[in-house]
SEKEDREN-355508 format. One record per residue (C-alpha): chain; residue number from 1; x, y, z; residue in one letter. Coordinates in pm, 1 decimal, always signed. Example, Ala and Ser with C-alpha at 12.3 -4.5 7.8 and 13.67 -1.06 7.14 Angstrom:
<sites>
SITE unit pos        X        Y        Z code
SITE    A   1  +1230.0   -450.0   +780.0    a
SITE    A   2  +1367.0   -106.0   +714.0    s
</sites>
This chain:
<sites>
SITE unit pos        X        Y        Z code
SITE    A   1   +820.4  -1998.6  -1415.9    m
SITE    A   2  +1176.5  -1874.1  -1348.0    p
SITE    A   3  +1303.6  -1895.5   -992.5    k
SITE    A   4  +1442.6  -1602.7   -796.0    a
SITE    A   5  +1819.6  -1596.8   -767.8    f
SITE    A   6  +1852.0  -1271.6   -572.7    l
SITE    A   7  +1722.9  -1260.0   -215.2    m
SITE    A   8  +1630.5   -965.1     +3.0    l
SITE    A   9  +1790.2  -1032.9   +340.4    n
SITE    A  10  +1737.4  -1408.8   +291.7    d
SITE    A  11  +1358.5  -1362.9   +286.2    k
SITE    A  12  +1118.2  -1558.0    +67.8    k
SITE    A  13   +903.4  -1315.0   -132.5    i
SITE    A  14   +564.4  -1424.2   -265.2    i
SITE    A  15   +337.5  -1203.8   -476.9    v
SITE    A  16    -35.4  -1274.8   -459.9    v
SITE    A  17   -280.7  -1172.6   -732.3    l
SITE    A  18   -649.6  -1166.1   -628.2    p
SITE    A  19   -806.5  -1201.7   -971.3    a
SITE    A  20  -1154.1  -1152.0  -1111.3    y
SITE    A  21  -1197.6  -1114.8  -1486.9    n
SITE    A  22   -833.1  -1016.0  -1533.6    a
SITE    A  23   -763.6  -1199.6  -1860.1    a
SITE    A  24   -692.1   -879.6  -2055.2    a
SITE    A  25   -431.3   -742.8  -1812.8    t
SITE    A  26   -277.1  -1046.7  -1644.1    l
SITE    A  27    +13.8  -1092.3  -1884.6    e
SITE    A  28   +108.0   -723.7  -1864.9    r
SITE    A  29   +100.4   -738.9  -1485.3    t
SITE    A  30   +306.3  -1057.2  -1466.0    l
SITE    A  31   +568.1   -926.6  -1711.3    t
SITE    A  32   +652.8   -636.6  -1479.6    e
SITE    A  33   +704.1   -848.1  -1166.5    i
SITE    A  34  +1079.0   -893.3  -1112.9    d
SITE    A  35  +1123.3  -1270.4  -1095.3    r
SITE    A  36  +1492.4  -1229.3  -1013.5    c
SITE    A  37  +1378.9  -1136.0   -661.7    v
SITE    A  38  +1024.9  -1273.0   -631.0    v
SITE    A  39  +1026.8  -1641.8   -540.9    d
SITE    A  40   +670.7  -1723.8   -635.9    e
SITE    A  41   +358.0  -1567.8   -785.9    v
SITE    A  42    +21.9  -1700.1   -668.2    l
SITE    A  43   -303.0  -1616.5   -842.8    i
SITE    A  44   -644.6  -1682.2   -689.8    v
SITE    A  45   -932.6  -1667.8   -934.8    d
SITE    A  46  -1264.7  -1567.9   -781.5    d
SITE    A  47  -1493.1  -1753.0  -1026.9    a
SITE    A  48  -1414.1  -1526.3  -1322.3    s
SITE    A  49  -1648.3  -1529.1  -1618.9    t
SITE    A  50  -1369.3  -1459.8  -1869.6    d
SITE    A  51  -1052.6  -1651.6  -1963.5    a
SITE    A  52   -847.9  -1554.0  -1655.8    t
SITE    A  53   -778.1  -1914.6  -1553.7    v
SITE    A  54   -666.9  -2031.9  -1898.7    s
SITE    A  55   -451.5  -1722.1  -1950.5    v
SITE    A  56   -287.1  -1780.4  -1612.1    a
SITE    A  57   -206.6  -2139.0  -1705.6    r
SITE    A  58    -68.4  -2033.4  -2043.3    d
SITE    A  59   +163.4  -1796.1  -1853.8    l
SITE    A  60   +297.1  -2080.3  -1638.9    g
SITE    A  61    +91.2  -2017.3  -1325.4    l
SITE    A  62   -114.8  -2273.5  -1137.7    e
SITE    A  63   -421.3  -2075.5  -1029.7    p
SITE    A  64   -622.0  -2149.5   -718.7    i
SITE    A  65   -982.7  -2135.9   -841.1    v
SITE    A  66  -1288.3  -2059.3   -628.5    h
SITE    A  67  -1597.1  -2259.3   -725.6    d
SITE    A  68  -1812.0  -1953.8   -656.9    s
SITE    A  69  -1745.8  -1583.5   -616.4    n
SITE    A  70  -1637.8  -1508.9   -258.5    r
SITE    A  71  -1586.2  -1136.9   -296.8    g
SITE    A  72  -1275.2   -919.6   -293.3    y
SITE    A  73  -1206.5   -980.8    +74.4    g
SITE    A  74  -1277.5  -1350.3    +46.2    g
SITE    A  75  -1028.6  -1372.9   -240.1    n
SITE    A  76   -756.1  -1209.7    -31.9    q
SITE    A  77   -817.1  -1448.9   +256.4    k
SITE    A  78   -731.8  -1737.0    +23.8    t
SITE    A  79   -429.8  -1546.6   -112.4    c
SITE    A  80   -266.8  -1486.9   +225.1    y
SITE    A  81   -340.9  -1834.1   +361.6    a
SITE    A  82   -184.2  -1992.2    +51.4    a
SITE    A  83   +123.5  -1766.7    +67.5    a
SITE    A  84   +183.4  -1849.4   +434.1    l
SITE    A  85   +139.3  -2220.5   +362.9    d
SITE    A  86   +415.2  -2188.7   +101.7    r
SITE    A  87   +653.7  -2036.5   +353.3    g
SITE    A  88   +644.3  -1669.4   +252.8    a
SITE    A  89   +840.5  -1427.2   +470.8    d
SITE    A  90   +706.3  -1126.2   +279.3    v
SITE    A  91   +374.4  -1119.8    +91.7    v
SITE    A  92   +299.1   -850.2   -166.3    v
SITE    A  93    -55.7   -811.3   -296.4    m
SITE    A  94    -91.6   -668.2   -647.6    v
SITE    A  95   -416.7   -623.8   -837.7    h
SITE    A  96   -380.9   -804.5  -1170.5    p
SITE    A  97   -587.1   -536.4  -1350.2    d
SITE    A  98   -267.7   -328.8  -1396.2    y
SITE    A  99   -404.7    -31.7  -1201.6    q
SITE    A 100    -97.4    -41.8   -974.8    y
SITE    A 101   +262.8    -73.7  -1088.7    s
SITE    A 102   +404.4   -426.9  -1039.9    p
SITE    A 103   +753.5   -271.1  -1063.3    r
SITE    A 104   +707.1   -148.6   -705.3    l
SITE    A 105   +694.3   -502.8   -566.2    v
SITE    A 106  +1069.4   -519.2   -499.0    v
SITE    A 107  +1111.1   -183.0   -317.9    p
SITE    A 108   +801.6   -252.4   -107.4    m
SITE    A 109   +922.2   -601.4    -21.1    a
SITE    A 110  +1262.3   -459.0    +71.3    g
SITE    A 111  +1108.4   -217.4   +321.4    m
SITE    A 112   +977.9   -521.9   +507.3    i
SITE    A 113  +1256.1   -772.1   +439.7    a
SITE    A 114  +1516.0   -543.8   +600.2    y
SITE    A 115  +1301.5   -485.0   +907.4    g
SITE    A 116  +1198.0   -121.6   +860.9    e
SITE    A 117   +822.7   -187.6   +842.5    y
SITE    A 118   +569.9   -464.9   +896.7    d
SITE    A 119   +314.4   -334.5   +647.1    f
SITE    A 120   +369.3   -113.0   +341.0    v
SITE    A 121   +107.5    +67.2   +132.4    l
SITE    A 122   +154.7   +190.4   -223.8    g
SITE    A 123     +1.2   +537.8   -209.3    s
SITE    A 124   -149.8   +704.5   -515.7    r
SITE    A 125   -184.2  +1028.5   -322.5    i
SITE    A 126   +191.8  +1061.3   -270.6    l
SITE    A 127   +237.5  +1045.3   -648.7    s
SITE    A 128   +246.9  +1354.9   -865.8    q
SITE    A 129   -123.0  +1395.8   -953.1    n
SITE    A 130   -377.7  +1119.7   -900.7    a
SITE    A 131   -648.0  +1292.0  -1106.3    v
SITE    A 132   -411.7  +1351.5  -1396.6    r
SITE    A 133   -328.0   +981.5  -1377.3    g
SITE    A 134   -692.0   +900.9  -1446.4    g
SITE    A 135   -854.5   +876.4  -1102.8    m
SITE    A 136  -1213.3  +1007.6  -1135.6    p
SITE    A 137  -1259.1  +1336.8   -952.0    r
SITE    A 138  -1542.5  +1205.1   -735.9    y
SITE    A 139  -1323.0   +912.6   -627.1    k
SITE    A 140  -1035.9  +1145.2   -550.0    y
SITE    A 141  -1264.4  +1368.7   -340.4    a
SITE    A 142  -1406.4  +1067.4   -155.8    a
SITE    A 143  -1054.9   +933.3    -98.0    n
SITE    A 144   -942.1  +1259.5    +60.3    r
SITE    A 145  -1251.3  +1301.9   +277.2    l
SITE    A 146  -1246.6   +943.3   +402.1    l
SITE    A 147   -872.0   +954.5   +467.4    t
SITE    A 148   -909.1  +1277.5   +666.8    l
SITE    A 149  -1185.3  +1117.7   +874.3    f
SITE    A 150   -981.7   +802.6   +930.9    e
SITE    A 151   -668.2   +989.4  +1033.6    n
SITE    A 152   -868.7  +1191.1  +1287.3    l
SITE    A 153  -1057.3   +894.8  +1432.2    v
SITE    A 154   -786.8   +628.5  +1412.5    v
SITE    A 155   -519.2   +881.6  +1517.9    r
SITE    A 156   -261.3   +754.5  +1273.1    y
SITE    A 157   -140.5   +955.6   +975.4    k
SITE    A 158   -150.3   +791.9   +633.9    l
SITE    A 159   -179.4   +960.7   +295.2    s
SITE    A 160   -449.5   +709.9   +197.4    e
SITE    A 161   -617.4   +396.2   +331.7    y
SITE    A 162   -771.5   +276.4     +5.0    h
SITE    A 163   -487.8   +143.0   -208.0    t
SITE    A 164   -482.8   -206.7   -354.4    g
SITE    A 165   -101.9   -234.2   -353.9    l
SITE    A 166    +17.6   -372.3    -20.3    r
SITE    A 167   +302.6   -568.3   +135.7    a
SITE    A 168   +303.2   -759.0   +464.7    f
SITE    A 169   +545.5   -943.4   +687.3    s
SITE    A 170   +473.1  -1303.5   +773.3    r
SITE    A 171   +471.1  -1209.4  +1141.0    e
SITE    A 172   +195.1   -952.8  +1090.0    l
SITE    A 173    -25.8  -1186.8   +887.6    l
SITE    A 174     +8.7  -1447.2  +1162.0    n
SITE    A 175    -77.4  -1191.7  +1429.0    a
SITE    A 176   -414.4  -1082.7  +1284.9    i
SITE    A 177   -722.6  -1297.9  +1232.2    d
SITE    A 178   -863.7  -1241.6   +884.1    l
SITE    A 179  -1144.4  -1495.3   +921.0    d
SITE    A 180  -1360.2  -1238.6  +1101.6    f
SITE    A 181  -1316.4   -973.5   +831.1    n
SITE    A 182  -1567.6   -880.5   +565.5    s
SITE    A 183  -1555.6  -1057.9   +229.4    d
SITE    A 184  -1628.0   -724.5    +58.0    d
SITE    A 185  -1407.0   -425.3    -24.3    f
SITE    A 186  -1398.1   -289.2   +332.3    v
SITE    A 187  -1168.5   -586.4   +407.0    f
SITE    A 188   -875.3   -360.1   +312.6    d
SITE    A 189   -960.1   -103.2   +579.4    n
SITE    A 190  -1019.1   -369.8   +839.7    q
SITE    A 191   -669.0   -503.5   +775.8    m
SITE    A 192   -517.2   -161.5   +842.5    i
SITE    A 193   -686.3   -117.0  +1180.1    v
SITE    A 194   -606.5   -479.4  +1269.4    q
SITE    A 195   -241.1   -408.6  +1195.5    a
SITE    A 196   -250.3    -96.5  +1412.6    l
SITE    A 197   -411.7   -289.4  +1696.2    e
SITE    A 198   -132.6   -548.6  +1673.8    a
SITE    A 199   +133.4   -276.2  +1698.4    g
SITE    A 200   +249.7   -288.2  +1335.5    a
SITE    A 201   +477.4    -25.7  +1183.0    r
SITE    A 202   +311.1    +96.7   +862.8    i
SITE    A 203   +503.5   +267.0   +583.4    g
SITE    A 204   +404.2   +415.0   +247.9    e
SITE    A 205   +562.0   +432.3    -96.3    l
SITE    A 206   +458.8   +661.2   -381.2    s
SITE    A 207   +266.1   +474.7   -649.5    c
SITE    A 208   +165.6   +619.6   -989.2    p
SITE    A 209   -206.8   +625.2  -1062.1    t
SITE    A 210   -326.1   +429.7  -1363.9    r
SITE    A 211   -689.4   +408.2  -1462.0    y
SITE    A 212   -773.1   +244.9  -1794.0    n
SITE    A 213  -1063.8    +67.4  -1956.4    s
SITE    A 214   -938.8   -270.8  -1832.7    d
SITE    A 215   -893.7   -162.6  -1469.6    a
SITE    A 216  -1152.6   -297.1  -1227.1    s
SITE    A 217  -1375.6    -46.4  -1052.2    s
SITE    A 218  -1686.2    -55.1   -835.6    i
SITE    A 219  -1999.6   +137.6   -926.7    n
SITE    A 220  -2136.2   +438.8   -740.9    f
SITE    A 221  -2378.2   +240.0   -523.7    r
SITE    A 222  -2106.6     +2.5   -406.3    r
SITE    A 223  -1872.0   +297.9   -356.4    s
SITE    A 224  -2124.4   +450.5   -116.3    v
SITE    A 225  -2156.6   +119.7    +68.1    r
SITE    A 226  -1778.0   +101.6    +87.9    y
SITE    A 227  -1760.3   +456.3   +229.3    g
SITE    A 228  -2014.0   +370.3   +499.7    v
SITE    A 229  -1811.5    +60.6   +583.6    g
SITE    A 230  -1492.5   +268.2   +612.3    v
SITE    A 231  -1658.2   +507.5   +858.3    v
SITE    A 232  -1794.9   +215.0  +1059.5    r
SITE    A 233  -1453.6    +42.1  +1069.4    t
SITE    A 234  -1280.4   +358.8  +1193.5    s
SITE    A 235  -1535.8   +408.1  +1469.0    l
SITE    A 236  -1514.0    +43.8  +1570.3    q
SITE    A 237  -1138.1    +75.8  +1604.4    y
SITE    A 238  -1170.7   +387.4  +1820.5    r
SITE    A 239  -1441.3   +230.1  +2040.6    w
SITE    A 240  -1231.1    -84.6  +2073.6    n
SITE    A 241   -929.2   +121.3  +2182.5    r
SITE    A 242  -1139.6   +315.5  +2433.8    m
SITE    A 243  -1289.0     -3.4  +2577.3    g
SITE    A 244  -1641.0   +109.2  +2492.0    v
SITE    A 245  -1706.4   -199.7  +2282.9    k
SITE    A 246  -1487.0   -485.5  +2166.0    h
SITE    A 247  -1491.0   -642.5  +1821.2    y
SITE    A 248  -1366.8   -992.7  +1751.9    r
SITE    A 249  -1177.1   -899.8  +1434.7    y
SITE    A 250   -983.4   -639.3  +1634.9    l
SITE    A 251   -851.3   -891.2  +1885.8    q
SITE    A 252   -508.9   -994.4  +1748.4    p
SITE    A 253   -390.5  -1351.8  +1782.6    n
SITE    A 254    -93.8  -1195.8  +1956.8    h
SITE    A 255    +77.2   -856.3  +1967.7    s
SITE    A 256   +413.8   -884.1  +1801.1    f
SITE    A 257   +533.0   -533.1  +1889.0    r
SITE    A 258   +513.9   -329.2  +2208.3    d
SITE    A 259   +438.5    +45.2  +2231.1    q
SITE    A 260   +805.4   +125.0  +2159.1    k
SITE    A 261   +793.0    -68.7  +1832.6    g
SITE    A 262  +1008.5   -354.4  +1960.6    r
SITE    A 263   +925.4   -715.5  +1871.8    p
SITE    A 264   +715.1   -863.8  +2150.7    a
SITE    A 265   +967.5  -1139.6  +2226.6    d
SITE    A 266  +1252.7   -886.9  +2247.5    a
SITE    A 267  +1045.3   -660.8  +2472.6    a
SITE    A 268   +969.9   -955.1  +2701.7    m
SITE    A 269  +1339.3  -1044.2  +2718.5    t
SITE    A 270  +1429.9   -683.0  +2802.8    a
SITE    A 271  +1163.9   -674.4  +3072.8    s
SITE    A 272  +1296.5   -993.1  +3230.9    r
SITE    A 273  +1653.6   -865.6  +3217.4    s
SITE    A 274  +1551.2   -542.4  +3385.8    g
SITE    A 275  +1373.9   -721.0  +3667.7    s
SITE    A 276  +1654.1   -968.1  +3737.8    s
</sites>
């Protein structure tokens, strides 16, 4: 694979692709990732039953392959651990089913590389019309209702919490403990509340909606289970903040920002200077 020759603020950018049966869309996804800026692309195959692994190898990737299916969340755990092991400063997660635009990797990475945010979400709701882009109406309605509930309970305003296009700083990934998260789809929501608990600055970028026959999607029963998990996660975050009950996954390894949004080490230095 070609190596990046342009850097964003001297940061190493790694794209991770959590793959399951993505043989039909992997090449299209990879083609639209700007390798002039992205240093490395990692793909983790979650025991696909199609030709995902062989297609990845034909495209010049060296896939990490799970012996058995670990679930969407379990796949991401491997993705982020591998990216950090390879020295990533910024990690961008893109679904290889081509539902989200890989062309947004560079602007999202830049929002983190230049220090504006710690966590960036590609929002389908900020785009022109999610339903016109192919999002099923029942999914759009569920997205809006769940997001409204989450904003009210979590007390943080996002246009949506359910996107599969995300970018993270190395510092944030080191601050939160993913081992205690679910291996299912609610993993995504748990990461958001973990980031909030650690003091992360979260930004959003408009992302066009693309639903096609090759895009992965969960059935109605699993969608309901996901919705219940989202409600539970929001309530757990609120109870944790109130001190009513504490949850292990919501205890960060360390807080890397204080309430004013300053890096924890800088805030500590300022505190010591003020007391001297």
